[in-house]
N, C-alpha and C positions, 0 to 999 in steps of 0.2 A: 180834066184829070191829067196830072203830070206823072209820067212814068220816067223813072231814073234808072239807068243801067251803068254800074261801075265796071271798070276794067283796069288792068295794070298791076294788080297785086302779085305777090310772089315771095320767093325766098331770096334774101340778099345778105351779104356779110356786113358786119358792122363797118361803118365808114362809107358804105356804098350809097347808091341813089336809086330811086324809083320815081316814076311819074304815074299817078293815078288819073284816070279820065272818068267823067260821068256824062253820059249822053242823055239829054232830055227830049222826050217826044211830045212836045206841045208848042204851039205857037205862043208868042208872048213871053218866051223864056227870058228875054232881056229885062223884064220888070220884076223878076223874082230875085230875092236875096238867096244866094246859094252858099252852102257851107259843107264842110267835111267834119264828121265826128268820128270818134274811134271808141272801141270797147275792148279792153283787154280781159282775159279770163278772170272771173271773180271780181271784176271792177265795174263801176258805173260807166255808162257812156258819157264821153266828154267832148266838148267842142275843141276842134283842132284849129280851124280857120274858117273865116266867113268873108263874103264879098257882097256888098250892096249893089243894086243896079247902077249906082253912080260910081262904083269902083272903090269905095272905101273898104278897107280890109281890117280884120281883127284876127289876132293869133293868140293861142295859148302860150303862156310864158315858156313852157317846156319846148316849144318848137320855133320860137322866134329866132330868126337868123339862119334857120336850117330849112324851113318849109316855105313854099310860096304858092299861094292860091291865085289862079287866073281864070279868065273865062273868055270864050270866043262866042259871041252872041250869034254870029252868022252860022256857026256850026251847032248851036244849042248845046254847048259843051263847057263844063267847068273842069279844071285841072288842079291837081295838087302835086307840085314838084317837091320831092323829099330828098334832101341831101344830108350827108354826115349822119346817116342813120345809126341809131343805137339799139341795143337789145330791148330797151324799155319802150321803144316805138312799136314793138310787136303787138298787133291787135287786129281786129276786124275794123275796116274803115268803111264808113257809110256816107253817102252823098245825101244832102238834105236841101230841099227847096221850100221856100216860104214866101207866101204872099198874103199879108194880113193874117187872118185866122187859119188859112189853109196851109197845111204842112204836109210835105211828101218826103218819103224815104226810099232809097234804093235798097237792094238786097244785100249789099255789102261785098267787100273784097278783102281777102286775107293778106296781111303783110307780116312776114316773119323775118326778123333780123337776128342772125346768128353771131355769136361772139367769137 
């Protein structure tokens, strides 16, 4: 069982930065594909960024060039560095871990970007 705990959300002004962290409590973290999703009020959850065990990354077009996903396998942690934040980035951000058919979610952390 993979337990994921996010942290680092909060209130930030437009143009600012935040770094989200997601700590995983399982051995074998390094073989999971890790991702960040977000869900804004009234909208569907969407993929923000993902990283495979080999380090390949994928980003939503809306965050390319502003967000960076990274992972530290020694610390069982995945990060999302968010820069040049916009009000439209306001959402609950969820950490996701996937290994084959097994999918795990964190409880989410709220990010609010004020204009």
